[in-house]
Structure formats: structure tokens, C-alpha cells
CHARMM internal coordinates of N, CA and C (Angstrom, degrees):
IC EDIT
DIST 1 N 1 CA 1.4291
DIST 1 CA 1 C 1.4009
ANGL 1 N 1 CA 1 C 119.13
DIST 1 C 2 N 1.2727
ANGL 1 CA 1 C 2 N 118.70
DIHE 1 N 1 CA 1 C 2 N -6.32
DIST 2 N 2 CA 1.5301
ANGL 1 C 2 N 2 CA 121.92
DIHE 1 CA 1 C 2 N 2 CA -174.83
DIST 2 CA 2 C 1.3860
ANGL 2 N 2 CA 2 C 109.80
DIHE 1 C 2 N 2 CA 2 C -78.65
DIST 2 C 3 N 1.3977
ANGL 2 CA 2 C 3 N 127.11
DIHE 2 N 2 CA 2 C 3 N -27.51
DIST 3 N 3 CA 1.3992
ANGL 2 C 3 N 3 CA 124.93
DIHE 2 CA 2 C 3 N 3 CA -178.71
DIST 3 CA 3 C 1.7389
ANGL 3 N 3 CA 3 C 105.45
DIHE 2 C 3 N 3 CA 3 C -75.07
DIST 3 C 4 N 1.2869
ANGL 3 CA 3 C 4 N 114.16
DIHE 3 N 3 CA 3 C 4 N -41.29
DIST 4 N 4 CA 1.4424
ANGL 3 C 4 N 4 CA 114.18
DIHE 3 CA 3 C 4 N 4 CA 178.60
DIST 4 CA 4 C 1.6126
ANGL 4 N 4 CA 4 C 111.32
DIHE 3 C 4 N 4 CA 4 C -67.62
DIST 4 C 5 N 1.2858
ANGL 4 CA 4 C 5 N 115.37
DIHE 4 N 4 CA 4 C 5 N -36.59
DIST 5 N 5 CA 1.5560
ANGL 4 C 5 N 5 CA 120.06
DIHE 4 CA 4 C 5 N 5 CA 177.43
DIST 5 CA 5 C 1.6161
ANGL 5 N 5 CA 5 C 106.86
DIHE 4 C 5 N 5 CA 5 C -62.49
DIST 5 C 6 N 1.4110
ANGL 5 CA 5 C 6 N 116.90
DIHE 5 N 5 CA 5 C 6 N -36.54
DIST 6 N 6 CA 1.5160
ANGL 5 C 6 N 6 CA 115.92
DIHE 5 CA 5 C 6 N 6 CA -179.53
DIST 6 CA 6 C 1.6355
ANGL 6 N 6 CA 6 C 104.83
DIHE 5 C 6 N 6 CA 6 C -66.37
DIST 6 C 7 N 1.2902
ANGL 6 CA 6 C 7 N 118.96
DIHE 6 N 6 CA 6 C 7 N -44.09
DIST 7 N 7 CA 1.3973
ANGL 6 C 7 N 7 CA 127.54
DIHE 6 CA 6 C 7 N 7 CA -179.35
DIST 7 CA 7 C 1.5384
ANGL 7 N 7 CA 7 C 110.44
DIHE 6 C 7 N 7 CA 7 C -56.62
DIST 7 C 8 N 1.3190
ANGL 7 CA 7 C 8 N 111.95
DIHE 7 N 7 CA 7 C 8 N -51.72
DIST 8 N 8 CA 1.5245
ANGL 7 C 8 N 8 CA 117.42
DIHE 7 CA 7 C 8 N 8 CA -176.12
DIST 8 CA 8 C 1.6022
ANGL 8 N 8 CA 8 C 110.91
DIHE 7 C 8 N 8 CA 8 C -67.60
DIST 8 C 9 N 1.3479
ANGL 8 CA 8 C 9 N 111.80
DIHE 8 N 8 CA 8 C 9 N -31.29
DIST 9 N 9 CA 1.6436
ANGL 8 C 9 N 9 CA 115.22
DIHE 8 CA 8 C 9 N 9 CA 177.25
DIST 9 CA 9 C 1.5078
ANGL 9 N 9 CA 9 C 106.84
DIHE 8 C 9 N 9 CA 9 C -67.75
DIST 9 C 10 N 1.2821
ANGL 9 CA 9 C 10 N 116.30
DIHE 9 N 9 CA 9 C 10 N -42.31
DIST 10 N 10 CA 1.5271
ANGL 9 C 10 N 10 CA 121.11
DIHE 9 CA 9 C 10 N 10 CA -177.09
DIST 10 CA 10 C 1.5111
ANGL 10 N 10 CA 10 C 110.30
DIHE 9 C 10 N 10 CA 10 C -60.46
DIST 10 C 11 N 1.4684
ANGL 10 CA 10 C 11 N 114.50
DIHE 10 N 10 CA 10 C 11 N -41.78
DIST 11 N 11 CA 1.4638
ANGL 10 C 11 N 11 CA 121.38
DIHE 10 CA 10 C 11 N 11 CA 172.06
DIST 11 CA 11 C 1.4983
ANGL 11 N 11 CA 11 C 114.41
DIHE 10 C 11 N 11 CA 11 C -56.48
DIST 11 C 12 N 1.3550
ANGL 11 CA 11 C 12 N 110.76
DIHE 11 N 11 CA 11 C 12 N -45.71
DIST 12 N 12 CA 1.5076
ANGL 11 C 12 N 12 CA 121.85
DIHE 11 CA 11 C 12 N 12 CA -171.10
DIST 12 CA 12 C 1.5515
ANGL 12 N 12 CA 12 C 107.07
DIHE 11 C 12 N 12 CA 12 C -67.84
DIST 12 C 13 N 1.3456
ANGL 12 CA 12 C 13 N 115.76
DIHE 12 N 12 CA 12 C 13 N -31.48
DIST 13 N 13 CA 1.5865
ANGL 12 C 13 N 13 CA 111.49
DIHE 12 CA 12 C 13 N 13 CA -179.19
DIST 13 CA 13 C 1.6175
ANGL 13 N 13 CA 13 C 110.31
DIHE 12 C 13 N 13 CA 13 C -89.47
DIST 13 C 14 N 1.2105
ANGL 13 CA 13 C 14 N 116.14
DIHE 13 N 13 CA 13 C 14 N -2.09
DIST 14 N 14 CA 1.4577
ANGL 13 C 14 N 14 CA 118.76
DIHE 13 CA 13 C 14 N 14 CA 174.75
DIST 14 CA 14 C 1.4126
ANGL 14 N 14 CA 14 C 118.61
DIHE 13 C 14 N 14 CA 14 C 114.35
DIST 14 C 15 N 1.2907
ANGL 14 CA 14 C 15 N 128.83
DIHE 14 N 14 CA 14 C 15 N 3.51
DIST 15 N 15 CA 1.4402
ANGL 14 C 15 N 15 CA 129.82
DIHE 14 CA 14 C 15 N 15 CA 173.62
DIST 15 CA 15 C 1.4967
ANGL 15 N 15 CA 15 C 108.17
DIHE 14 C 15 N 15 CA 15 C -61.50
DIST 15 C 16 N 1.2373
ANGL 15 CA 15 C 16 N 116.02
DIHE 15 N 15 CA 15 C 16 N 129.30
DIST 16 N 16 CA 1.4987
ANGL 15 C 16 N 16 CA 119.35
DIHE 15 CA 15 C 16 N 16 CA -175.97
DIST 16 CA 16 C 1.4964
ANGL 16 N 16 CA 16 C 120.05
DIHE 15 C 16 N 16 CA 16 C -78.31
DIST 16 C 17 N 1.2145
ANGL 16 CA 16 C 17 N 121.77
DIHE 16 N 16 CA 16 C 17 N -40.55
DIST 17 N 17 CA 1.4073
ANGL 16 C 17 N 17 CA 130.52
DIHE 16 CA 16 C 17 N 17 CA -174.40
DIST 17 CA 17 C 1.4674
ANGL 17 N 17 CA 17 C 110.89
DIHE 16 C 17 N 17 CA 17 C -124.07
DIST 17 C 18 N 1.4560
ANGL 17 CA 17 C 18 N 118.84
DIHE 17 N 17 CA 17 C 18 N 109.94
DIST 18 N 18 CA 1.3916
ANGL 17 C 18 N 18 CA 122.02
DIHE 17 CA 17 C 18 N 18 CA 178.41
DIST 18 CA 18 C 1.4028
ANGL 18 N 18 CA 18 C 110.57
DIHE 17 C 18 N 18 CA 18 C -121.79
DIST 18 C 19 N 1.4068
ANGL 18 CA 18 C 19 N 120.74
DIHE 18 N 18 CA 18 C 19 N 138.11
DIST 19 N 19 CA 1.3795
ANGL 18 C 19 N 19 CA 129.50
DIHE 18 CA 18 C 19 N 19 CA -176.37
DIST 19 CA 19 C 1.5331
ANGL 19 N 19 CA 19 C 105.45
DIHE 18 C 19 N 19 CA 19 C -126.48
DIST 19 C 20 N 1.5194
ANGL 19 CA 19 C 20 N 112.82
DIHE 19 N 19 CA 19 C 20 N 129.91
DIST 20 N 20 CA 1.3578
ANGL 19 C 20 N 20 CA 116.65
DIHE 19 CA 19 C 20 N 20 CA 174.40
DIST 20 CA 20 C 1.5872
ANGL 20 N 20 CA 20 C 104.47
DIHE 19 C 20 N 20 CA 20 C -105.55
DIST 20 C 21 N 1.2657
ANGL 20 CA 20 C 21 N 119.58
DIHE 20 N 20 CA 20 C 21 N 117.03
DIST 21 N 21 CA 1.5335
ANGL 20 C 21 N 21 CA 123.35
DIHE 20 CA 20 C 21 N 21 CA -173.39
DIST 21 CA 21 C 1.5787
ANGL 21 N 21 CA 21 C 100.21
DIHE 20 C 21 N 21 CA 21 C -88.24
DIST 21 C 22 N 1.5233
ANGL 21 CA 21 C 22 N 107.29
DIHE 21 N 21 CA 21 C 22 N 112.01
DIST 22 N 22 CA 1.3969
ANGL 21 C 22 N 22 CA 114.03
DIHE 21 CA 21 C 22 N 22 CA 179.78
DIST 22 CA 22 C 1.4100
ANGL 22 N 22 CA 22 C 120.52
DIHE 21 C 22 N 22 CA 22 C -69.01
DIST 22 C 23 N 1.4111
ANGL 22 CA 22 C 23 N 116.79
DIHE 22 N 22 CA 22 C 23 N -35.55
DIST 23 N 23 CA 1.4557
ANGL 22 C 23 N 23 CA 118.87
DIHE 22 CA 22 C 23 N 23 CA -169.45
DIST 23 CA 23 C 1.5776
ANGL 23 N 23 CA 23 C 109.01
DIHE 22 C 23 N 23 CA 23 C -80.80
DIST 23 C 24 N 1.2781
ANGL 23 CA 23 C 24 N 121.51
DIHE 23 N 23 CA 23 C 24 N -5.84
DIST 24 N 24 CA 1.4896
ANGL 23 C 24 N 24 CA 125.28
DIHE 23 CA 23 C 24 N 24 CA 171.04
DIST 24 CA 24 C 1.4772
ANGL 24 N 24 CA 24 C 118.45
DIHE 23 C 24 N 24 CA 24 C -110.91
DIST 24 C 25 N 1.3589
ANGL 24 CA 24 C 25 N 114.31
DIHE 24 N 24 CA 24 C 25 N 10.75
DIST 25 N 25 CA 1.4484
ANGL 24 C 25 N 25 CA 115.83
DIHE 24 CA 24 C 25 N 25 CA 174.21
DIST 25 CA 25 C 1.5381
ANGL 25 N 25 CA 25 C 105.12
DIHE 24 C 25 N 25 CA 25 C -130.60
DIST 25 C 26 N 1.3850
ANGL 25 CA 25 C 26 N 111.57
DIHE 25 N 25 CA 25 C 26 N 167.69
DIST 26 N 26 CA 1.5079
ANGL 25 C 26 N 26 CA 112.33
DIHE 25 CA 25 C 26 N 26 CA 179.54
DIST 26 CA 26 C 1.5104
ANGL 26 N 26 CA 26 C 103.92
DIHE 25 C 26 N 26 CA 26 C -141.84
DIST 26 C 27 N 1.3577
ANGL 26 CA 26 C 27 N 118.39
DIHE 26 N 26 CA 26 C 27 N 155.68
DIST 27 N 27 CA 1.3671
ANGL 26 C 27 N 27 CA 115.07
DIHE 26 CA 26 C 27 N 27 CA 172.42
DIST 27 CA 27 C 1.5198
ANGL 27 N 27 CA 27 C 120.75
DIHE 26 C 27 N 27 CA 27 C -78.67
DIST 27 C 28 N 1.2586
ANGL 27 CA 27 C 28 N 116.66
DIHE 27 N 27 CA 27 C 28 N 153.30
DIST 28 N 28 CA 1.5435
ANGL 27 C 28 N 28 CA 121.76
DIHE 27 CA 27 C 28 N 28 CA -174.53
DIST 28 CA 28 C 1.6090
ANGL 28 N 28 CA 28 C 100.40
DIHE 27 C 28 N 28 CA 28 C -76.71
DIST 28 C 29 N 1.2371
ANGL 28 CA 28 C 29 N 112.78
DIHE 28 N 28 CA 28 C 29 N 136.73
DIST 29 N 29 CA 1.4710
ANGL 28 C 29 N 29 CA 116.85
DIHE 28 CA 28 C 29 N 29 CA 172.24
DIST 29 CA 29 C 1.4793
ANGL 29 N 29 CA 29 C 108.95
DIHE 28 C 29 N 29 CA 29 C -173.06
DIST 29 C 30 N 1.3216
ANGL 29 CA 29 C 30 N 110.89
DIHE 29 N 29 CA 29 C 30 N -179.48
DIST 30 N 30 CA 1.4642
ANGL 29 C 30 N 30 CA 114.80
DIHE 29 CA 29 C 30 N 30 CA 175.51
DIST 30 CA 30 C 1.5144
ANGL 30 N 30 CA 30 C 108.77
DIHE 29 C 30 N 30 CA 30 C -140.24
DIST 30 C 31 N 1.3304
ANGL 30 CA 30 C 31 N 113.90
DIHE 30 N 30 CA 30 C 31 N 168.48
DIST 31 N 31 CA 1.5077
ANGL 30 C 31 N 31 CA 117.29
DIHE 30 CA 30 C 31 N 31 CA 177.29
DIST 31 CA 31 C 1.4892
ANGL 31 N 31 CA 31 C 102.73
DIHE 30 C 31 N 31 CA 31 C 140.26
DIST 31 C 32 N 1.3938
ANGL 31 CA 31 C 32 N 106.71
DIHE 31 N 31 CA 31 C 32 N 178.87
DIST 32 N 32 CA 1.4076
ANGL 31 C 32 N 32 CA 118.52
DIHE 31 CA 31 C 32 N 32 CA -179.65
DIST 32 CA 32 C 1.4068
ANGL 32 N 32 CA 32 C 118.83
DIHE 31 C 32 N 32 CA 32 C -85.01
DIST 32 C 33 N 1.3499
ANGL 32 CA 32 C 33 N 118.98
DIHE 32 N 32 CA 32 C 33 N -164.76
DIST 33 N 33 CA 1.4937
ANGL 32 C 33 N 33 CA 122.93
DIHE 32 CA 32 C 33 N 33 CA -176.14
DIST 33 CA 33 C 1.5772
ANGL 33 N 33 CA 33 C 106.83
DIHE 32 C 33 N 33 CA 33 C -65.67
DIST 33 C 34 N 1.1932
ANGL 33 CA 33 C 34 N 123.85
DIHE 33 N 33 CA 33 C 34 N -36.21
DIST 34 N 34 CA 1.4442
ANGL 33 C 34 N 34 CA 123.52
DIHE 33 CA 33 C 34 N 34 CA -174.68
DIST 34 CA 34 C 1.5952
ANGL 34 N 34 CA 34 C 118.71
DIHE 33 C 34 N 34 CA 34 C -105.05
DIST 34 C 35 N 1.3493
ANGL 34 CA 34 C 35 N 114.57
DIHE 34 N 34 CA 34 C 35 N -10.85
DIST 35 N 35 CA 1.4772
ANGL 34 C 35 N 35 CA 121.52
DIHE 34 CA 34 C 35 N 35 CA -172.35
DIST 35 CA 35 C 1.6037
ANGL 35 N 35 CA 35 C 102.26
DIHE 34 C 35 N 35 CA 35 C -129.92
DIST 35 C 36 N 1.2908
ANGL 35 CA 35 C 36 N 118.55
DIHE 35 N 35 CA 35 C 36 N 129.07
DIST 36 N 36 CA 1.5131
ANGL 35 C 36 N 36 CA 120.13
DIHE 35 CA 35 C 36 N 36 CA 171.87
DIST 36 CA 36 C 1.6052
ANGL 36 N 36 CA 36 C 103.98
DIHE 35 C 36 N 36 CA 36 C -125.84
DIST 36 C 37 N 1.2429
ANGL 36 CA 36 C 37 N 113.43
DIHE 36 N 36 CA 36 C 37 N 135.41
DIST 37 N 37 CA 1.4688
ANGL 36 C 37 N 37 CA 116.05
DIHE 36 CA 36 C 37 N 37 CA 171.29
DIST 37 CA 37 C 1.5350
ANGL 37 N 37 CA 37 C 109.43
DIHE 36 C 37 N 37 CA 37 C -111.51
DIST 37 C 38 N 1.3130
ANGL 37 CA 37 C 38 N 115.30
DIHE 37 N 37 CA 37 C 38 N 114.55
DIST 38 N 38 CA 1.4663
ANGL 37 C 38 N 38 CA 113.65
DIHE 37 CA 37 C 38 N 38 CA -176.31
DIST 38 CA 38 C 1.4848
ANGL 38 N 38 CA 38 C 111.67
DIHE 37 C 38 N 38 CA 38 C -75.12
DIST 38 C 39 N 1.2404
ANGL 38 CA 38 C 39 N 123.02
DIHE 38 N 38 CA 38 C 39 N 147.96
DIST 39 N 39 CA 1.4010
ANGL 38 C 39 N 39 CA 126.71
DIHE 38 CA 38 C 39 N 39 CA 169.53
DIST 39 CA 39 C 1.4015
ANGL 39 N 39 CA 39 C 118.83
DIHE 38 C 39 N 39 CA 39 C -64.50
DIST 39 C 40 N 1.3431
ANGL 39 CA 39 C 40 N 116.52
DIHE 39 N 39 CA 39 C 40 N -36.93
DIST 40 N 40 CA 1.4847
ANGL 39 C 40 N 40 CA 120.22
DIHE 39 CA 39 C 40 N 40 CA 169.16
DIST 40 CA 40 C 1.6303
ANGL 40 N 40 CA 40 C 104.44
DIHE 39 C 40 N 40 CA 40 C -126.20
DIST 40 C 41 N 1.3575
ANGL 40 CA 40 C 41 N 106.51
DIHE 40 N 40 CA 40 C 41 N 133.11
DIST 41 N 41 CA 1.4955
ANGL 40 C 41 N 41 CA 108.39
DIHE 40 CA 40 C 41 N 41 CA 179.94
DIST 41 CA 41 C 1.4844
ANGL 41 N 41 CA 41 C 113.94
DIHE 40 C 41 N 41 CA 41 C -62.69
DIST 41 C 42 N 1.3812
ANGL 41 CA 41 C 42 N 117.46
DIHE 41 N 41 CA 41 C 42 N 139.88
DIST 42 N 42 CA 1.4758
ANGL 41 C 42 N 42 CA 121.87
DIHE 41 CA 41 C 42 N 42 CA -170.39
DIST 42 CA 42 C 1.5714
ANGL 42 N 42 CA 42 C 107.59
DIHE 41 C 42 N 42 CA 42 C -54.22
DIST 42 C 43 N 1.2672
ANGL 42 CA 42 C 43 N 116.05
DIHE 42 N 42 CA 42 C 43 N -40.09
DIST 43 N 43 CA 1.5704
ANGL 42 C 43 N 43 CA 117.80
DIHE 42 CA 42 C 43 N 43 CA -175.81
DIST 43 CA 43 C 1.5483
ANGL 43 N 43 CA 43 C 108.37
DIHE 42 C 43 N 43 CA 43 C -57.72
DIST 43 C 44 N 1.2241
ANGL 43 CA 43 C 44 N 120.09
DIHE 43 N 43 CA 43 C 44 N -34.09
DIST 44 N 44 CA 1.5134
ANGL 43 C 44 N 44 CA 121.86
DIHE 43 CA 43 C 44 N 44 CA -175.39
DIST 44 CA 44 C 1.5301
ANGL 44 N 44 CA 44 C 106.42
DIHE 43 C 44 N 44 CA 44 C -73.97
DIST 44 C 45 N 1.3699
ANGL 44 CA 44 C 45 N 120.75
DIHE 44 N 44 CA 44 C 45 N -38.64
DIST 45 N 45 CA 1.4958
ANGL 44 C 45 N 45 CA 125.62
DIHE 44 CA 44 C 45 N 45 CA -179.72
DIST 45 CA 45 C 1.5105
ANGL 45 N 45 CA 45 C 104.04
DIHE 44 C 45 N 45 CA 45 C -63.20
DIST 45 C 46 N 1.3245
ANGL 45 CA 45 C 46 N 118.28
DIHE 45 N 45 CA 45 C 46 N -44.66
DIST 46 N 46 CA 1.5999
ANGL 45 C 46 N 46 CA 120.91
DIHE 45 CA 45 C 46 N 46 CA -177.80
DIST 46 CA 46 C 1.4422
ANGL 46 N 46 CA 46 C 110.56
DIHE 45 C 46 N 46 CA 46 C -65.82
DIST 46 C 47 N 1.2939
ANGL 46 CA 46 C 47 N 120.30
DIHE 46 N 46 CA 46 C 47 N -42.16
DIST 47 N 47 CA 1.3841
ANGL 46 C 47 N 47 CA 123.14
DIHE 46 CA 46 C 47 N 47 CA 174.30
DIST 47 CA 47 C 1.4314
ANGL 47 N 47 CA 47 C 115.92
DIHE 46 C 47 N 47 CA 47 C -60.47
DIST 47 C 48 N 1.3138
ANGL 47 CA 47 C 48 N 117.70
DIHE 47 N 47 CA 47 C 48 N -46.13
DIST 48 N 48 CA 1.5087
ANGL 47 C 48 N 48 CA 119.28
DIHE 47 CA 47 C 48 N 48 CA 174.73
DIST 48 CA 48 C 1.4568
ANGL 48 N 48 CA 48 C 115.84
DIHE 47 C 48 N 48 CA 48 C -60.28
DIST 48 C 49 N 1.4435
ANGL 48 CA 48 C 49 N 112.69
DIHE 48 N 48 CA 48 C 49 N -42.94
DIST 49 N 49 CA 1.4618
ANGL 48 C 49 N 49 CA 115.30
DIHE 48 CA 48 C 49 N 49 CA 173.77
DIST 49 CA 49 C 1.5512
ANGL 49 N 49 CA 49 C 111.53
DIHE 48 C 49 N 49 CA 49 C -55.77
DIST 49 C 50 N 1.3259
ANGL 49 CA 49 C 50 N 116.48
DIHE 49 N 49 CA 49 C 50 N -52.09
DIST 50 N 50 CA 1.4567
ANGL 49 C 50 N 50 CA 119.18
DIHE 49 CA 49 C 50 N 50 CA -177.97
DIST 50 CA 50 C 1.5158
ANGL 50 N 50 CA 50 C 114.66
DIHE 49 C 50 N 50 CA 50 C -55.72
DIST 50 C 51 N 1.3286
ANGL 50 CA 50 C 51 N 113.67
DIHE 50 N 50 CA 50 C 51 N -45.81
DIST 51 N 51 CA 1.3977
ANGL 50 C 51 N 51 CA 120.98
DIHE 50 CA 50 C 51 N 51 CA -177.85
DIST 51 CA 51 C 1.6008
ANGL 51 N 51 CA 51 C 110.84
DIHE 50 C 51 N 51 CA 51 C -64.68
DIST 51 C 52 N 1.2922
ANGL 51 CA 51 C 52 N 121.31
DIHE 51 N 51 CA 51 C 52 N -27.60
DIST 52 N 52 CA 1.4555
ANGL 51 C 52 N 52 CA 121.09
DIHE 51 CA 51 C 52 N 52 CA 173.00
DIST 52 CA 52 C 1.4348
ANGL 52 N 52 CA 52 C 115.11
DIHE 51 C 52 N 52 CA 52 C -99.35
DIST 52 C 53 N 1.2996
ANGL 52 CA 52 C 53 N 117.65
DIHE 52 N 52 CA 52 C 53 N 11.45
DIST 53 N 53 CA 1.5404
ANGL 52 C 53 N 53 CA 125.49
DIHE 52 CA 52 C 53 N 53 CA -179.29
DIST 53 CA 53 C 1.5620
ANGL 53 N 53 CA 53 C 111.24
DIHE 52 C 53 N 53 CA 53 C 52.70
DIST 53 C 54 N 1.2923
ANGL 53 CA 53 C 54 N 116.79
DIHE 53 N 53 CA 53 C 54 N 49.97
DIST 54 N 54 CA 1.4661
ANGL 53 C 54 N 54 CA 125.37
DIHE 53 CA 53 C 54 N 54 CA 176.54
DIST 54 CA 54 C 1.5508
ANGL 54 N 54 CA 54 C 104.66
DIHE 53 C 54 N 54 CA 54 C -94.24
DIST 54 C 55 N 1.3062
ANGL 54 CA 54 C 55 N 112.61
DIHE 54 N 54 CA 54 C 55 N 129.77
DIST 55 N 55 CA 1.5138
ANGL 54 C 55 N 55 CA 113.56
DIHE 54 CA 54 C 55 N 55 CA -174.58
DIST 55 CA 55 C 1.5223
ANGL 55 N 55 CA 55 C 107.36
DIHE 54 C 55 N 55 CA 55 C -91.10
DIST 55 C 56 N 1.3283
ANGL 55 CA 55 C 56 N 119.50
DIHE 55 N 55 CA 55 C 56 N 130.95
DIST 56 N 56 CA 1.3772
ANGL 55 C 56 N 56 CA 126.40
DIHE 55 CA 55 C 56 N 56 CA 176.77
DIST 56 CA 56 C 1.4043
ANGL 56 N 56 CA 56 C 103.97
DIHE 55 C 56 N 56 CA 56 C -94.29
DIST 56 C 57 N 1.4564
ANGL 56 CA 56 C 57 N 119.62
DIHE 56 N 56 CA 56 C 57 N 128.07
DIST 57 N 57 CA 1.5027
ANGL 56 C 57 N 57 CA 128.53
DIHE 56 CA 56 C 57 N 57 CA -170.63
DIST 57 CA 57 C 1.4490
ANGL 57 N 57 CA 57 C 107.64
DIHE 56 C 57 N 57 CA 57 C -142.73
DIST 57 C 58 N 1.3448
ANGL 57 CA 57 C 58 N 111.74
DIHE 57 N 57 CA 57 C 58 N 156.59
DIST 58 N 58 CA 1.5241
ANGL 57 C 58 N 58 CA 115.27
DIHE 57 CA 57 C 58 N 58 CA 163.22
DIST 58 CA 58 C 1.5234
ANGL 58 N 58 CA 58 C 114.10
DIHE 57 C 58 N 58 CA 58 C -98.98
DIST 58 C 59 N 1.2307
ANGL 58 CA 58 C 59 N 119.93
DIHE 58 N 58 CA 58 C 59 N 164.80
DIST 59 N 59 CA 1.5269
ANGL 58 C 59 N 59 CA 121.31
DIHE 58 CA 58 C 59 N 59 CA -164.20
DIST 59 CA 59 C 1.4889
ANGL 59 N 59 CA 59 C 110.79
DIHE 58 C 59 N 59 CA 59 C -71.25
DIST 59 C 60 N 1.4125
ANGL 59 CA 59 C 60 N 119.48
DIHE 59 N 59 CA 59 C 60 N -27.43
DIST 60 N 60 CA 1.5037
ANGL 59 C 60 N 60 CA 116.38
DIHE 59 CA 59 C 60 N 60 CA 176.92
DIST 60 CA 60 C 1.5399
ANGL 60 N 60 CA 60 C 117.18
DIHE 59 C 60 N 60 CA 60 C -68.80
DIST 60 C 61 N 1.3882
ANGL 60 CA 60 C 61 N 111.12
DIHE 60 N 60 CA 60 C 61 N -22.23
DIST 61 N 61 CA 1.4435
ANGL 60 C 61 N 61 CA 113.71
DIHE 60 CA 60 C 61 N 61 CA 179.27
DIST 61 CA 61 C 1.4975
ANGL 61 N 61 CA 61 C 109.33
DIHE 60 C 61 N 61 CA 61 C -68.92
DIST 61 C 62 N 1.3879
ANGL 61 CA 61 C 62 N 116.56
DIHE 61 N 61 CA 61 C 62 N -38.95
DIST 62 N 62 CA 1.5027
ANGL 61 C 62 N 62 CA 118.56
DIHE 61 CA 61 C 62 N 62 CA -175.87
DIST 62 CA 62 C 1.5027
ANGL 62 N 62 CA 62 C 109.16
DIHE 61 C 62 N 62 CA 62 C -83.16
DIST 62 C 63 N 1.2664
ANGL 62 CA 62 C 63 N 121.84
DIHE 62 N 62 CA 62 C 63 N -29.47
DIST 63 N 63 CA 1.4922
ANGL 62 C 63 N 63 CA 123.79
DIHE 62 CA 62 C 63 N 63 CA 178.16
DIST 63 CA 63 C 1.6401
ANGL 63 N 63 CA 63 C 102.99
DIHE 62 C 63 N 63 CA 63 C -66.57
DIST 63 C 64 N 1.2585
ANGL 63 CA 63 C 64 N 114.35
DIHE 63 N 63 CA 63 C 64 N -52.68
DIST 64 N 64 CA 1.5781
ANGL 63 C 64 N 64 CA 116.69
DIHE 63 CA 63 C 64 N 64 CA -173.86
DIST 64 CA 64 C 1.5250
ANGL 64 N 64 CA 64 C 110.58
DIHE 63 C 64 N 64 CA 64 C -60.68
DIST 64 C 65 N 1.3519
ANGL 64 CA 64 C 65 N 118.22
DIHE 64 N 64 CA 64 C 65 N -26.83
DIST 65 N 65 CA 1.4647
ANGL 64 C 65 N 65 CA 116.26
DIHE 64 CA 64 C 65 N 65 CA -174.84
DIST 65 CA 65 C 1.5407
ANGL 65 N 65 CA 65 C 108.28
DIHE 64 C 65 N 65 CA 65 C -102.60
DIST 65 C 66 N 1.4092
ANGL 65 CA 65 C 66 N 118.62
DIHE 65 N 65 CA 65 C 66 N -1.41
DIST 66 N 66 CA 1.4604
ANGL 65 C 66 N 66 CA 113.06
DIHE 65 CA 65 C 66 N 66 CA 177.48
DIST 66 CA 66 C 1.4237
ANGL 66 N 66 CA 66 C 116.16
DIHE 65 C 66 N 66 CA 66 C -63.73
DIST 66 C 67 N 1.3972
ANGL 66 CA 66 C 67 N 123.95
DIHE 66 N 66 CA 66 C 67 N 152.06
DIST 67 N 67 CA 1.3887
ANGL 66 C 67 N 67 CA 127.99
DIHE 66 CA 66 C 67 N 67 CA -175.47
DIST 67 CA 67 C 1.5699
ANGL 67 N 67 CA 67 C 114.50
DIHE 66 C 67 N 67 CA 67 C -68.10
DIST 67 C 68 N 1.2616
ANGL 67 CA 67 C 68 N 118.43
DIHE 67 N 67 CA 67 C 68 N -24.07
DIST 68 N 68 CA 1.5238
ANGL 67 C 68 N 68 CA 120.75
DIHE 67 CA 67 C 68 N 68 CA 177.13
DIST 68 CA 68 C 1.4592
ANGL 68 N 68 CA 68 C 116.62
DIHE 67 C 68 N 68 CA 68 C -79.17
DIST 68 C 69 N 1.4332
ANGL 68 CA 68 C 69 N 112.04
DIHE 68 N 68 CA 68 C 69 N -8.08
DIST 69 N 69 CA 1.6114
ANGL 68 C 69 N 69 CA 120.49
DIHE 68 CA 68 C 69 N 69 CA 173.37
DIST 69 CA 69 C 1.4220
ANGL 69 N 69 CA 69 C 113.00
DIHE 68 C 69 N 69 CA 69 C -88.84
DIST 69 C 70 N 1.3290
ANGL 69 CA 69 C 70 N 119.64
DIHE 69 N 69 CA 69 C 70 N -14.20
DIST 70 N 70 CA 1.4663
ANGL 69 C 70 N 70 CA 124.32
DIHE 69 CA 69 C 70 N 70 CA -173.58
DIST 70 CA 70 C 1.5219
ANGL 70 N 70 CA 70 C 107.64
DIHE 69 C 70 N 70 CA 70 C -92.25
DIST 70 C 71 N 1.4441
ANGL 70 CA 70 C 71 N 111.78
DIHE 70 N 70 CA 70 C 71 N 144.42
DIST 71 N 71 CA 1.4013
ANGL 70 C 71 N 71 CA 118.57
DIHE 70 CA 70 C 71 N 71 CA -179.75
DIST 71 CA 71 C 1.5197
ANGL 71 N 71 CA 71 C 107.86
DIHE 70 C 71 N 71 CA 71 C -77.69
END
COOR INIT
IC SEED 1 N 1 CA 1 C
IC BUILD
């Protein structure tokens, strides 16, 4: 939940556009090789992101739109 908390805090201090890059983060959890127990259920993380208008993206979408990639 700490990544989403960071995004929520950014929204709360007035940053207009927040992106959580999904393929370079992972959910906090515990468990063995075949079973993971998430500390916060994924649906609650998704709801919190939606409520705060945090955009969930993949890294290639941010890299492809970065200004240093444009001619």
C-alpha cells in the first residue's frame, strides 16, 4: 500500500497528474512460492486509485510519451 499512499499524498498536496507505473512496482504481501497473501486486497488499492484519479499505467506508455523521446 505504500506506493499508492505516496500517490495519494501527492494528489492531496496538489500535484495535478499522478501515474502509478504498474510493471515496475509490486504489491506488498507475504507467502510462499505458490501462495501470496496481500496486506491490502488489490480491489481496495484499485478503488483508492480511482477515487483520487491516479492513472494506472505501464512503463512503455510513459517512456513513449516522454519529451526526450520526441524528435
